[in-house]
N, C-alpha and C positions, 0 to 999 in steps of 0.2 A: 582422621587417622588416630588421633589420641584416644578417642572413645573406644575404638576397636581394640587397642592395646589394653585398656583398663578392663574391658569385658573379658578378654582372653586371660588376663591375669586373675580375674575374679574366679574363674572356673578351673584353674589349674591346681591339681593336687600335688602336694609336695612329697607325700609318701604313699606307697601302695598299701591297700587294705589287706590285712591278714585273712587267712581262711576262716578263722573263728569269727572275725568281724563280718565277713560276708555271710556266714551262716546265720548270725544274729540278725542281720538286715533282712534276709529272706524270711526268717522265722517271724520277724516283726511285721513283715508285709502281709502275711496271711490274715491276721485279724483285721488289719486295715482294709483289705479287699472285702472281707466278709461284711464289715460295717458299711462300706460303700454300696455293696449289693443290696443289703437290707434297706439302706436309705433310698435307693432307686426303686425298690419294690413299694415302699411306703409312699414315695412320691407318685408312682403310677396309680396306686389305689386312690390317693387324694385327687389326682386328675380325673380318674374315672367317676368318682363321686361328684366332683364339681361339674363335669360336662354332661353327665347322664342323669344323675339322681336329683341334683339341685333344680334343674328346670321342671322336673315332674312335681316336686314339692312346691316350687314357687309358682307353678302354673303359667310359665312363660316359655318361649322358645329360646334357643341359645343366643340368638342375636338380640334379644331383649325388646323386640318390636311388638 
C-alpha cells in the first residue's frame, strides 16, 4: 500500500499549466513526432535491406541454411 501512495504522489501536479505552457508543449511535440516518423521510415528501409537485399548479395537464404 505504501508503494501505491508513493506512485500517486510522484504523478500529482501541484499547479495547473497555463495556456501558453500548453501551447509550447504542443508546438514542441510536432518536431518530436516528425523525428520519430523519420526514424521509423529509416528503420523500415534498413529492415527491407537486411531481409531482401542482403541474402541476394550474400547468396544465402534468410534462414542461413
